[in-house]
TORPA-4810 file (N, C-alpha, C, O; in nm, 3 decimals):
<nodes>
NODE_1_6.671_-6.526_0.239_6.588_-6.452_0.293_6.616_-6.355_0.409_6.705_-6.393_0.485_X
NODE_2_6.568_-6.259_0.432_6.658_-6.164_0.473_6.591_-6.186_0.648_6.472_-6.215_0.636_X
NODE_3_6.624_-6.182_0.773_6.601_-6.217_0.908_6.505_-6.110_0.974_6.530_-5.989_0.983_X
NODE_4_6.383_-6.179_1.020_6.252_-6.109_1.084_6.258_-6.015_1.197_6.163_-5.948_1.239_X
NODE_5_6.419_-6.014_1.256_6.449_-5.962_1.372_6.361_-5.806_1.358_6.293_-5.765_1.452_X
NODE_6_6.368_-5.762_1.285_6.366_-5.625_1.264_6.182_-5.625_1.279_6.106_-5.699_1.216_X
NODE_7_6.139_-5.511_1.386_5.994_-5.462_1.452_5.977_-5.357_1.333_6.064_-5.271_1.320_X
NODE_8_5.842_-5.361_1.226_5.834_-5.234_1.124_5.785_-5.162_1.241_5.767_-5.216_1.350_X
NODE_9_5.758_-5.010_1.211_5.651_-4.925_1.281_5.529_-4.925_1.186_5.538_-4.938_1.064_X
NODE_10_5.438_-4.914_1.240_5.323_-4.885_1.244_5.236_-4.811_1.059_5.205_-4.694_1.036_X
NODE_11_5.222_-4.912_0.978_5.201_-4.876_0.857_5.033_-4.866_0.834_4.964_-4.968_0.835_X
NODE_12_4.975_-4.728_0.812_4.811_-4.724_0.798_4.809_-4.733_0.640_4.874_-4.660_0.566_X
NODE_13_4.697_-4.867_0.588_4.654_-4.859_0.417_4.532_-4.888_0.402_4.488_-4.997_0.439_X
NODE_14_4.469_-4.812_0.354_4.321_-4.797_0.315_4.312_-4.831_0.189_4.357_-4.759_0.100_X
NODE_15_4.244_-4.961_0.163_4.282_-5.068_0.079_4.129_-5.023_-0.040_4.119_-5.060_-0.157_X
NODE_16_4.036_-4.943_0.029_3.921_-4.872_-0.042_3.955_-4.819_-0.125_3.886_-4.802_-0.225_X
NODE_17_4.109_-4.762_-0.109_4.171_-4.637_-0.209_4.218_-4.719_-0.362_4.234_-4.645_-0.459_X
NODE_18_4.236_-4.856_-0.378_4.232_-4.927_-0.470_4.159_-4.937_-0.577_4.187_-4.945_-0.697_X
NODE_19_4.008_-4.936_-0.489_3.906_-4.943_-0.599_3.896_-4.828_-0.699_3.823_-4.834_-0.799_X
NODE_20_3.978_-4.713_-0.666_3.974_-4.622_-0.760_4.077_-4.619_-0.863_4.064_-4.541_-0.957_X
NODE_21_4.192_-4.707_-0.854_4.225_-4.737_-0.970_4.211_-4.769_-1.049_4.134_-4.865_-1.050_X
NODE_22_4.285_-4.709_-1.225_4.249_-4.769_-1.326_4.296_-4.881_-1.327_4.384_-4.907_-1.244_X
NODE_23_4.253_-4.984_-1.423_4.331_-5.168_-1.409_4.486_-5.070_-1.489_4.555_-5.068_-1.386_X
NODE_24_4.521_-5.041_-1.531_4.631_-5.013_-1.584_4.743_-4.954_-1.457_4.866_-4.955_-1.459_X
NODE_25_4.659_-4.911_-1.360_4.755_-4.846_-1.234_4.760_-4.943_-1.161_4.848_-4.923_-1.077_X
NODE_26_4.712_-5.039_-1.150_4.665_-5.144_-1.016_4.796_-5.249_-1.080_4.883_-5.283_-1.000_X
NODE_27_4.802_-5.289_-1.202_4.873_-5.358_-1.270_5.019_-5.332_-1.252_5.090_-5.418_-1.201_X
NODE_28_5.061_-5.233_-1.285_5.130_-5.179_-1.238_5.226_-5.156_-1.091_5.343_-5.173_-1.056_X
NODE_29_5.110_-5.114_-1.038_5.160_-5.139_-0.852_5.191_-5.291_-0.845_5.268_-5.319_-0.753_X
NODE_30_5.154_-5.382_-0.911_5.181_-5.493_-0.884_5.287_-5.558_-0.937_5.301_-5.679_-0.947_X
NODE_31_5.353_-5.480_-0.967_5.528_-5.528_-1.015_5.587_-5.468_-0.898_5.704_-5.506_-0.892_X
NODE_32_5.561_-5.397_-0.810_5.668_-5.365_-0.680_5.593_-5.439_-0.577_5.625_-5.412_-0.462_X
NODE_33_5.510_-5.518_-0.592_5.490_-5.644_-0.549_5.569_-5.741_-0.597_5.651_-5.797_-0.524_X
NODE_34_5.559_-5.762_-0.680_5.596_-5.917_-0.726_5.746_-5.895_-0.690_5.790_-5.989_-0.625_X
NODE_35_5.839_-5.791_-0.717_5.953_-5.772_-0.691_6.004_-5.845_-0.549_6.122_-5.879_-0.550_X
NODE_36_5.934_-5.871_-0.437_5.933_-5.913_-0.344_6.017_-6.039_-0.312_6.121_-6.062_-0.250_X
NODE_37_5.903_-6.130_-0.400_5.953_-6.288_-0.408_6.109_-6.327_-0.436_6.178_-6.403_-0.368_X
NODE_38_6.151_-6.244_-0.574_6.250_-6.298_-0.624_6.364_-6.215_-0.499_6.484_-6.202_-0.527_X
NODE_39_6.334_-6.189_-0.430_6.467_-6.085_-0.410_6.473_-6.130_-0.238_6.546_-6.075_-0.156_X
NODE_40_6.407_-6.209_-0.218_6.385_-6.189_-0.046_6.281_-6.302_-0.008_6.292_-6.355_0.103_X
NODE_41_6.205_-6.334_-0.072_6.093_-6.461_0.008_6.061_-6.558_-0.114_5.963_-6.520_-0.178_X
NODE_42_6.111_-6.655_-0.154_6.061_-6.728_-0.240_5.926_-6.808_-0.211_5.871_-6.866_-0.304_X
NODE_43_5.860_-6.813_-0.060_5.765_-6.861_-0.084_5.636_-6.758_-0.101_5.521_-6.794_-0.124_X
NODE_44_5.684_-6.615_-0.083_5.572_-6.526_-0.115_5.562_-6.521_-0.247_5.456_-6.486_-0.299_X
NODE_45_5.668_-6.556_-0.319_5.663_-6.579_-0.471_5.561_-6.708_-0.559_5.525_-6.708_-0.676_X
NODE_46_5.536_-6.805_-0.452_5.448_-6.903_-0.506_5.324_-6.845_-0.432_5.232_-6.877_-0.507_X
NODE_47_5.281_-6.793_-0.350_5.171_-6.749_-0.293_5.151_-6.635_-0.393_5.032_-6.617_-0.417_X
NODE_48_5.243_-6.545_-0.465_5.163_-6.491_-0.540_5.146_-6.566_-0.697_5.087_-6.513_-0.792_X
NODE_49_5.204_-6.687_-0.698_5.128_-6.720_-0.853_5.017_-6.816_-0.806_4.971_-6.891_-0.892_X
NODE_50_4.983_-6.821_-0.716_4.863_-6.886_-0.669_4.725_-6.790_-0.636_4.613_-6.833_-0.610_X
NODE_51_4.763_-6.667_-0.646_4.684_-6.563_-0.591_4.664_-6.465_-0.686_4.586_-6.372_-0.665_X
NODE_52_4.744_-6.480_-0.813_4.765_-6.364_-0.906_4.592_-6.307_-0.938_4.545_-6.198_-0.905_X
NODE_53_4.528_-6.408_-1.005_4.394_-6.355_-1.059_4.293_-6.285_-0.930_4.222_-6.187_-0.953_X
NODE_54_4.302_-6.353_-0.795_4.268_-6.236_-0.714_4.300_-6.116_-0.680_4.221_-6.029_-0.645_X
NODE_55_4.442_-6.102_-0.692_4.495_-5.975_-0.672_4.416_-5.902_-0.791_4.341_-5.808_-0.766_X
NODE_56_4.435_-5.943_-0.903_4.412_-5.869_-1.016_4.196_-5.839_-0.983_4.129_-5.744_-1.025_X
NODE_57_4.162_-5.919_-0.925_3.974_-5.924_-0.913_3.999_-5.798_-0.788_3.906_-5.722_-0.760_X
NODE_58_4.102_-5.788_-0.735_4.088_-5.675_-0.597_4.023_-5.745_-0.458_3.952_-5.693_-0.373_X
NODE_59_4.074_-5.884_-0.468_4.008_-5.944_-0.379_4.099_-5.895_-0.193_4.217_-5.905_-0.159_X
NODE_60_3.979_-5.848_-0.118_4.040_-5.794_-0.038_4.143_-5.868_0.057_4.244_-5.814_0.100_X
NODE_61_4.105_-5.998_0.084_4.183_-6.061_0.140_4.326_-6.088_0.103_4.426_-6.057_0.168_X
NODE_62_4.316_-6.168_-0.043_4.446_-6.127_-0.133_4.537_-5.995_-0.103_4.654_-6.005_-0.068_X
NODE_63_4.478_-5.883_-0.118_4.530_-5.748_-0.150_4.594_-5.711_0.005_4.699_-5.649_0.016_X
NODE_64_4.508_-5.763_0.134_4.563_-5.708_0.220_4.686_-5.805_0.273_4.778_-5.744_0.327_X
NODE_65_4.698_-5.933_0.265_4.845_-6.026_0.264_4.931_-5.944_0.169_5.045_-5.932_0.213_X
NODE_66_4.911_-5.886_0.057_5.006_-5.859_-0.080_5.093_-5.757_0.000_5.216_-5.761_0.008_X
NODE_67_4.998_-5.651_0.067_5.064_-5.535_0.108_5.115_-5.546_0.265_5.166_-5.443_0.308_X
NODE_68_5.110_-5.613_0.319_5.128_-5.670_0.451_5.294_-5.699_0.412_5.390_-5.626_0.438_X
NODE_69_5.294_-5.843_0.336_5.399_-5.858_0.357_5.529_-5.802_0.267_5.650_-5.824_0.277_X
NODE_70_5.460_-5.730_0.186_5.563_-5.603_0.118_5.645_-5.547_0.170_5.767_-5.547_0.154_X
NODE_71_5.529_-5.455_0.287_5.565_-5.373_0.385_5.621_-5.418_0.500_5.637_-5.336_0.590_X
NODE_72_5.668_-5.577_0.521_5.752_-5.635_0.646_5.869_-5.653_0.544_5.964_-5.590_0.592_X
NODE_73_5.904_-5.706_0.433_5.996_-5.698_0.400_6.042_-5.584_0.371_6.149_-5.559_0.427_X
NODE_74_5.986_-5.476_0.277_6.078_-5.347_0.307_6.099_-5.315_0.434_6.209_-5.260_0.448_X
NODE_75_6.049_-5.323_0.517_6.109_-5.248_0.677_6.231_-5.339_0.681_6.341_-5.287_0.706_X
NODE_76_6.220_-5.495_0.654_6.345_-5.558_0.757_6.455_-5.489_0.666_6.566_-5.468_0.715_X
NODE_77_6.428_-5.454_0.539_6.575_-5.452_0.426_6.611_-5.299_0.517_6.714_-5.283_0.582_X
NODE_78_6.516_-5.210_0.505_6.552_-5.089_0.516_6.605_-5.052_0.681_6.671_-4.951_0.703_X
NODE_79_6.562_-5.157_0.800_6.595_-5.143_0.893_6.740_-5.224_0.910_6.808_-5.200_1.009_X
NODE_80_6.783_-5.314_0.815_6.902_-5.344_0.842_6.986_-5.221_0.808_7.062_-5.165_0.887_X
NODE_81_6.963_-5.187_0.681_7.012_-5.055_0.601_6.966_-4.948_0.592_6.910_-4.907_0.490_X
NODE_82_6.980_-4.882_0.699_6.911_-4.723_0.724_6.968_-4.624_0.639_6.899_-4.541_0.580_X
NODE_83_7.139_-4.635_0.628_7.166_-4.541_0.561_7.232_-4.594_0.434_7.347_-4.576_0.396_X
NODE_84_7.087_-4.698_0.346_7.153_-4.703_0.209_7.269_-4.707_0.201_7.319_-4.631_0.118_X
NODE_85_7.355_-4.790_0.276_7.531_-4.829_0.261_7.487_-5.009_0.150_7.594_-5.041_0.098_X
NODE_86_7.444_-5.049_0.135_7.442_-5.174_0.029_7.282_-5.263_-0.001_7.211_-5.255_-0.102_X
NODE_87_7.258_-5.347_0.127_7.144_-5.378_0.114_6.983_-5.328_0.045_6.894_-5.376_-0.024_X
NODE_88_7.016_-5.199_0.118_6.892_-5.132_0.055_6.881_-5.154_-0.114_6.773_-5.196_-0.156_X
NODE_89_6.945_-5.138_-0.172_6.957_-5.148_-0.302_6.881_-5.249_-0.360_6.849_-5.235_-0.478_X
NODE_90_6.847_-5.351_-0.298_6.799_-5.474_-0.398_6.679_-5.462_-0.368_6.620_-5.569_-0.378_X
NODE_91_6.609_-5.369_-0.331_6.483_-5.273_-0.334_6.468_-5.240_-0.475_6.353_-5.224_-0.514_X
NODE_92_6.544_-5.229_-0.543_6.594_-5.169_-0.698_6.566_-5.253_-0.814_6.557_-5.216_-0.931_X
NODE_93_6.550_-5.401_-0.756_6.545_-5.480_-0.843_6.439_-5.469_-0.969_6.322_-5.506_-0.955_X
NODE_94_6.493_-5.412_-1.104_6.427_-5.444_-1.199_6.445_-5.286_-1.262_6.426_-5.245_-1.376_X
NODE_95_6.479_-5.229_-1.166_6.438_-5.083_-1.180_6.553_-5.023_-1.262_6.523_-4.915_-1.313_X
NODE_96_6.699_-5.073_-1.290_6.790_-4.988_-1.341_6.757_-5.020_-1.475_6.837_-4.955_-1.543_X
NODE_97_6.671_-5.094_-1.563_6.638_-5.158_-1.670_6.530_-5.029_-1.691_6.530_-4.942_-1.778_X
NODE_98_6.430_-5.056_-1.565_6.322_-4.965_-1.569_6.330_-4.848_-1.583_6.232_-4.794_-1.634_X
NODE_99_6.428_-4.775_-1.551_6.466_-4.620_-1.566_6.482_-4.571_-1.656_6.451_-4.457_-1.690_X
NODE_100_6.563_-4.691_-1.735_6.618_-4.636_-1.842_6.515_-4.663_-1.981_6.552_-4.606_-2.084_X
NODE_101_6.379_-4.754_-1.991_6.316_-4.740_-2.024_6.199_-4.625_-2.045_6.144_-4.591_-2.150_X
NODE_102_6.179_-4.577_-1.906_6.092_-4.489_-1.863_6.167_-4.341_-1.910_6.113_-4.253_-1.978_X
NODE_103_6.256_-4.339_-1.874_6.356_-4.199_-1.934_6.370_-4.200_-2.086_6.333_-4.094_-2.135_X
NODE_104_6.423_-4.309_-2.193_6.383_-4.324_-2.287_6.264_-4.291_-2.383_6.274_-4.252_-2.499_X
NODE_105_6.151_-4.313_-2.315_6.042_-4.347_-2.393_5.971_-4.193_-2.335_5.858_-4.165_-2.375_X
NODE_106_6.020_-4.126_-2.269_5.954_-4.010_-2.258_5.861_-4.028_-2.099_5.823_-4.135_-2.053_X
NODE_107_5.838_-3.879_-2.031_5.759_-3.944_-1.889_5.638_-3.978_-1.949_5.609_-3.932_-2.059_X
NODE_108_5.542_-4.076_-1.871_5.410_-4.149_-1.891_5.402_-4.223_-1.970_5.305_-4.297_-1.950_X
NODE_109_5.485_-4.261_-2.108_5.479_-4.311_-2.187_5.454_-4.470_-2.142_5.365_-4.541_-2.189_X
NODE_110_5.537_-4.506_-2.055_5.530_-4.631_-2.004_5.514_-4.543_-1.808_5.561_-4.438_-1.764_X
NODE_111_5.428_-4.648_-1.744_5.427_-4.645_-1.638_5.515_-4.670_-1.544_5.574_-4.767_-1.592_X
NODE_112_5.576_-4.642_-1.418_5.673_-4.672_-1.376_5.690_-4.791_-1.366_5.789_-4.844_-1.415_X
NODE_113_5.582_-4.870_-1.289_5.540_-5.033_-1.296_5.566_-5.101_-1.387_5.615_-5.212_-1.369_X
NODE_114_5.535_-5.043_-1.534_5.550_-5.092_-1.658_5.674_-5.136_-1.674_5.694_-5.254_-1.705_X
NODE_115_5.779_-5.045_-1.654_5.898_-5.064_-1.687_5.994_-5.139_-1.635_6.085_-5.197_-1.695_X
NODE_116_5.956_-5.130_-1.448_5.997_-5.277_-1.370_6.002_-5.365_-1.408_6.104_-5.432_-1.427_X
NODE_117_5.832_-5.411_-1.443_5.826_-5.552_-1.476_5.933_-5.583_-1.590_6.017_-5.673_-1.593_X
NODE_118_5.906_-5.487_-1.678_6.034_-5.567_-1.810_6.161_-5.582_-1.775_6.224_-5.672_-1.830_X
NODE_119_6.231_-5.488_-1.665_6.340_-5.471_-1.638_6.330_-5.562_-1.529_6.439_-5.551_-1.473_X
NODE_120_6.266_-5.640_-1.468_6.301_-5.751_-1.385_6.324_-5.875_-1.448_6.396_-5.966_-1.406_X
NODE_121_6.251_-5.872_-1.564_6.286_-6.014_-1.683_6.433_-5.985_-1.761_6.508_-6.079_-1.789_X
NODE_122_6.467_-5.847_-1.792_6.535_-5.866_-1.813_6.726_-5.874_-1.709_6.842_-5.907_-1.730_X
NODE_123_6.634_-5.815_-1.591_6.766_-5.849_-1.468_6.717_-5.976_-1.439_6.707_-5.968_-1.317_X
NODE_124_6.672_-6.112_-1.475_6.669_-6.198_-1.402_6.706_-6.295_-1.536_6.746_-6.408_-1.509_X
NODE_125_6.693_-6.247_-1.717_6.835_-6.300_-1.789_6.945_-6.286_-1.767_7.034_-6.371_-1.775_X
NODE_126_6.956_-6.132_-1.723_7.138_-6.114_-1.701_7.196_-6.235_-1.585_7.283_-6.321_-1.602_X
NODE_127_7.109_-6.205_-1.458_7.150_-6.344_-1.359_7.170_-6.444_-1.439_7.279_-6.501_-1.437_X
NODE_128_7.060_-6.489_-1.532_7.078_-6.665_-1.578_7.215_-6.674_-1.683_7.267_-6.783_-1.710_X
NODE_129_7.280_-6.505_-1.754_7.369_-6.519_-1.846_7.511_-6.563_-1.750_7.596_-6.649_-1.771_X
NODE_130_7.498_-6.487_-1.662_7.602_-6.518_-1.541_7.594_-6.611_-1.437_7.676_-6.606_-1.346_X
NODE_131_7.492_-6.708_-1.438_7.511_-6.866_-1.404_7.435_-6.814_-1.318_7.392_-6.929_-1.309_X
NODE_132_7.364_-6.744_-1.230_7.317_-6.712_-1.091_7.205_-6.799_-1.086_7.198_-6.873_-0.989_X
NODE_133_7.100_-6.804_-1.189_6.967_-6.871_-1.172_6.984_-6.964_-1.324_7.071_-6.950_-1.410_X
NODE_134_6.847_-7.082_-1.321_6.838_-7.129_-1.441_6.714_-7.056_-1.546_6.651_-6.950_-1.542_X
NODE_135_6.718_-7.142_-1.612_6.633_-7.101_-1.730_6.445_-7.080_-1.687_6.345_-7.018_-1.725_X
NODE_136_6.487_-7.171_-1.592_6.319_-7.251_-1.543_6.288_-7.100_-1.432_6.176_-7.055_-1.409_X
NODE_137_6.416_-7.045_-1.379_6.354_-6.954_-1.283_6.274_-6.841_-1.385_6.157_-6.804_-1.374_X
NODE_138_6.384_-6.793_-1.495_6.356_-6.715_-1.553_6.233_-6.693_-1.613_6.177_-6.583_-1.616_X
NODE_139_6.184_-6.818_-1.670_6.039_-6.862_-1.718_5.948_-6.811_-1.668_5.872_-6.730_-1.722_X
NODE_140_5.944_-6.862_-1.530_5.865_-6.887_-1.397_5.813_-6.699_-1.357_5.698_-6.658_-1.342_X
NODE_141_5.914_-6.636_-1.351_5.908_-6.489_-1.291_5.862_-6.470_-1.460_5.740_-6.486_-1.455_X
NODE_142_5.894_-6.448_-1.582_5.813_-6.406_-1.687_5.670_-6.433_-1.619_5.623_-6.353_-1.537_X
NODE_143_5.613_-6.536_-1.652_5.505_-6.576_-1.639_5.389_-6.549_-1.568_5.267_-6.539_-1.584_X
NODE_144_5.496_-6.538_-1.463_5.384_-6.463_-1.301_5.393_-6.304_-1.372_5.283_-6.250_-1.386_X
NODE_145_5.481_-6.248_-1.405_5.455_-6.102_-1.497_5.349_-6.070_-1.589_5.269_-5.977_-1.578_X
NODE_146_5.357_-6.155_-1.680_5.251_-6.177_-1.789_5.127_-6.181_-1.705_5.067_-6.074_-1.695_X
NODE_147_5.080_-6.279_-1.646_4.945_-6.310_-1.552_4.950_-6.189_-1.528_4.843_-6.155_-1.579_X
NODE_148_4.994_-6.098_-1.489_4.936_-5.958_-1.399_4.926_-5.840_-1.524_4.897_-5.724_-1.496_X
NODE_149_4.946_-5.874_-1.630_4.889_-5.779_-1.743_4.997_-5.728_-1.757_4.965_-5.641_-1.839_X
NODE_150_5.108_-5.712_-1.738_5.256_-5.620_-1.757_5.316_-5.696_-1.834_5.297_-5.815_-1.859_X
NODE_151_5.427_-5.588_-1.889_5.507_-5.604_-2.000_5.638_-5.727_-1.986_5.706_-5.725_-1.884_X
NODE_152_5.659_-5.796_-2.058_5.797_-5.872_-2.008_5.928_-5.833_-2.135_6.039_-5.885_-2.141_X
NODE_153_5.885_-5.751_-2.205_5.979_-5.746_-2.326_5.962_-5.597_-2.327_5.858_-5.539_-2.358_X
NODE_154_6.078_-5.540_-2.288_6.114_-5.369_-2.325_6.094_-5.322_-2.464_6.121_-5.389_-2.564_X
NODE_155_6.048_-5.209_-2.460_6.073_-5.151_-2.551_6.222_-5.059_-2.667_6.325_-5.004_-2.630_X
NODE_156_6.179_-5.077_-2.777_6.349_-5.028_-2.880_6.289_-4.870_-2.832_6.177_-4.819_-2.823_X
NODE_157_6.409_-4.833_-2.813_6.431_-4.682_-2.718_6.504_-4.629_-2.886_6.466_-4.526_-2.941_X
NODE_158_6.590_-4.704_-2.934_6.689_-4.639_-3.054_6.666_-4.747_-3.191_6.656_-4.858_-3.139_X
NODE_159_6.655_-4.759_-3.313_6.613_-4.840_-3.378_6.723_-4.854_-3.431_6.733_-4.965_-3.485_X
NODE_160_6.848_-4.767_-3.444_6.986_-4.793_-3.491_7.082_-4.813_-3.429_7.190_-4.843_-3.480_X
NODE_161_7.056_-4.798_-3.269_7.171_-4.873_-3.139_7.098_-4.879_-3.042_7.127_-4.815_-2.941_X
NODE_162_6.976_-4.962_-3.046_6.922_-5.003_-2.911_6.975_-5.006_-2.819_6.952_-4.922_-2.732_X
NODE_163_7.058_-5.097_-2.802_7.147_-5.145_-2.680_7.261_-5.035_-2.599_7.301_-5.029_-2.483_X
NODE_164_7.292_-4.943_-2.735_7.361_-4.844_-2.674_7.289_-4.708_-2.622_7.339_-4.609_-2.570_X
NODE_165_7.188_-4.731_-2.646_7.087_-4.641_-2.575_7.072_-4.631_-2.417_7.069_-4.545_-2.329_X
NODE_166_7.065_-4.782_-2.432_6.999_-4.839_-2.273_7.103_-4.822_-2.190_7.088_-4.786_-2.073_X
NODE_167_7.205_-4.845_-2.240_7.356_-4.837_-2.157_7.375_-4.739_-2.111_7.398_-4.737_-1.990_X
NODE_168_7.375_-4.558_-2.219_7.385_-4.462_-2.198_7.278_-4.427_-2.090_7.331_-4.363_-1.999_X
NODE_169_7.174_-4.443_-2.075_7.087_-4.393_-1.996_7.100_-4.494_-1.872_7.061_-4.436_-1.771_X
NODE_170_7.134_-4.602_-1.849_7.167_-4.672_-1.743_7.271_-4.606_-1.642_7.272_-4.591_-1.520_X
NODE_171_7.382_-4.564_-1.774_7.514_-4.490_-1.650_7.453_-4.373_-1.606_7.493_-4.339_-1.494_X
NODE_172_7.392_-4.320_-1.643_7.350_-4.202_-1.544_7.233_-4.241_-1.467_7.145_-4.155_-1.458_X
NODE_173_7.219_-4.323_-1.424_7.129_-4.378_-1.301_7.199_-4.371_-1.165_7.322_-4.375_-1.158_X
NODE_174_7.113_-4.359_-1.048_7.137_-4.311_-0.957_7.246_-4.421_-0.896_7.341_-4.376_-0.832_X
NODE_175_7.237_-4.536_-0.913_7.300_-4.664_-0.861_7.427_-4.700_-0.937_7.509_-4.781_-0.892_X
NODE_176_7.443_-4.618_-1.088_7.557_-4.625_-1.110_7.699_-4.575_-1.043_7.705_-4.459_-1.001_X
NODE_177_7.807_-4.656_-1.032_7.888_-4.541_-0.943_8.028_-4.563_-1.055_8.060_-4.666_-1.114_X
NODE_178_8.096_-4.424_-1.060_8.169_-4.376_-1.136_8.176_-4.473_-1.286_8.272_-4.540_-1.324_X
NODE_179_8.030_-4.453_-1.360_8.032_-4.510_-1.472_7.982_-4.622_-1.439_7.868_-4.637_-1.485_X
NODE_180_8.019_-4.702_-1.381_7.961_-4.856_-1.377_7.854_-4.866_-1.344_7.827_-4.812_-1.237_X
NODE_181_7.730_-4.946_-1.426_7.625_-4.994_-1.406_7.593_-5.086_-1.280_7.678_-5.174_-1.277_X
NODE_182_7.516_-5.097_-1.191_7.526_-5.142_-1.067_7.375_-5.247_-1.108_7.269_-5.191_-1.137_X
NODE_183_7.386_-5.376_-1.106_7.240_-5.451_-1.110_7.236_-5.533_-0.986_7.317_-5.596_-0.918_X
NODE_184_7.048_-5.496_-0.984_6.981_-5.617_-0.853_6.976_-5.732_-0.953_6.901_-5.729_-1.050_X
NODE_185_7.078_-5.857_-0.917_7.041_-5.960_-0.984_7.013_-6.065_-0.885_7.046_-6.059_-0.766_X
NODE_186_6.940_-6.181_-0.953_6.871_-6.299_-0.810_7.021_-6.391_-0.807_7.096_-6.416_-0.902_X
NODE_187_7.029_-6.418_-0.705_7.130_-6.524_-0.697_7.096_-6.672_-0.645_7.157_-6.727_-0.553_X
NODE_188_7.002_-6.721_-0.709_6.879_-6.802_-0.613_6.778_-6.758_-0.627_6.779_-6.648_-0.682_X
NODE_189_6.669_-6.804_-0.598_6.496_-6.790_-0.550_6.530_-6.729_-0.445_6.617_-6.786_-0.379_X
NODE_190_6.477_-6.594_-0.389_6.446_-6.564_-0.265_6.630_-6.432_-0.235_6.649_-6.351_-0.145_X
NODE_191_6.705_-6.463_-0.333_6.836_-6.389_-0.280_6.895_-6.272_-0.362_6.935_-6.319_-0.469_X
NODE_192_6.916_-6.144_-0.357_6.919_-6.066_-0.434_7.088_-5.998_-0.404_7.113_-5.971_-0.286_X
NODE_193_7.230_-5.965_-0.539_7.306_-5.903_-0.494_7.265_-5.809_-0.578_7.167_-5.797_-0.651_X
NODE_194_7.433_-5.694_-0.534_7.398_-5.589_-0.647_7.568_-5.597_-0.687_7.668_-5.599_-0.616_X
NODE_195_7.550_-5.601_-0.821_7.698_-5.640_-0.896_7.694_-5.562_-1.008_7.590_-5.497_-1.021_X
NODE_196_7.806_-5.543_-1.123_7.815_-5.512_-1.177_7.824_-5.635_-1.315_7.845_-5.752_-1.284_X
NODE_197_7.809_-5.600_-1.456_7.824_-5.656_-1.559_7.896_-5.658_-1.709_7.882_-5.556_-1.777_X
NODE_198_7.961_-5.752_-1.755_8.039_-5.662_-1.887_7.954_-5.626_-1.978_7.884_-5.715_-2.024_X
NODE_199_7.939_-5.503_-2.025_7.858_-5.389_-2.138_7.823_-5.522_-2.201_7.704_-5.553_-2.195_X
NODE_200_7.914_-5.615_-2.267_7.891_-5.720_-2.377_7.785_-5.795_-2.363_7.696_-5.802_-2.448_X
NODE_201_7.785_-5.859_-2.251_7.684_-5.916_-2.171_7.498_-5.880_-2.173_7.398_-5.943_-2.209_X
NODE_202_7.524_-5.737_-2.110_7.418_-5.634_-2.100_7.362_-5.623_-2.227_7.240_-5.621_-2.236_X
NODE_203_7.434_-5.614_-2.331_7.396_-5.589_-2.486_7.314_-5.654_-2.515_7.204_-5.626_-2.563_X
NODE_204_7.387_-5.813_-2.474_7.284_-5.926_-2.567_7.176_-5.954_-2.498_7.109_-6.042_-2.551_X
NODE_205_7.119_-5.896_-2.362_7.064_-5.952_-2.268_6.951_-5.821_-2.338_6.839_-5.845_-2.382_X
NODE_206_6.999_-5.723_-2.334_6.887_-5.604_-2.392_6.838_-5.671_-2.535_6.722_-5.697_-2.567_X
NODE_207_6.970_-5.694_-2.622_6.910_-5.778_-2.761_6.779_-5.866_-2.743_6.677_-5.859_-2.811_X
NODE_208_6.805_-5.949_-2.637_6.752_-6.057_-2.685_6.572_-6.025_-2.588_6.469_-6.084_-2.622_X
NODE_209_6.576_-5.931_-2.482_6.440_-5.868_-2.423_6.378_-5.737_-2.504_6.273_-5.675_-2.490_X
NODE_210_6.445_-5.730_-2.559_6.345_-5.624_-2.621_6.285_-5.630_-2.793_6.333_-5.680_-2.894_X
NODE_211_6.144_-5.541_-2.762_6.045_-5.603_-2.902_6.119_-5.526_-2.997_6.091_-5.532_-3.117_X
</nodes>
């Protein structure tokens, strides 16, 4: 877990704004909340598992806690890494695969949070295949994302070479370095790392995790 020594600045949130969102947008927003459990706070992941239906029902108490904890974790990470030298990249859990989905499908076909949701499952599966988490964790995260009404499988971007298309798009992602794709992976619940992975293994994950 990220240390709690950083004191965040004031953040003002008007929860009534969430009442104006279509349910699809609310679900997509929850993807960015869900990510904080795997990367930084395993107790928050437990809380999300218990409160997902309340969040979808726009329960004010549940929403307030989810937003507050998300802001706290982000502030702690940014406070440690204000210049984006390394740690801050963990906030992009699921985004490497997710950005490829958004770009490959075309703007607006998949919402950002929908791409991130499927991307988190793919990143978790890649973590499993690298020996960093077990199958139970992957299934647990997948179940939580499904309960939020979000996709857990990526779309096929190219029927003839789907994995190749994903890799092509991920290589031009802002987090790649000299053509090497950098993934945010889970090294045990509540702990994230940024590292590369062999293309062959990434291809296996894409093939296994796409519809």
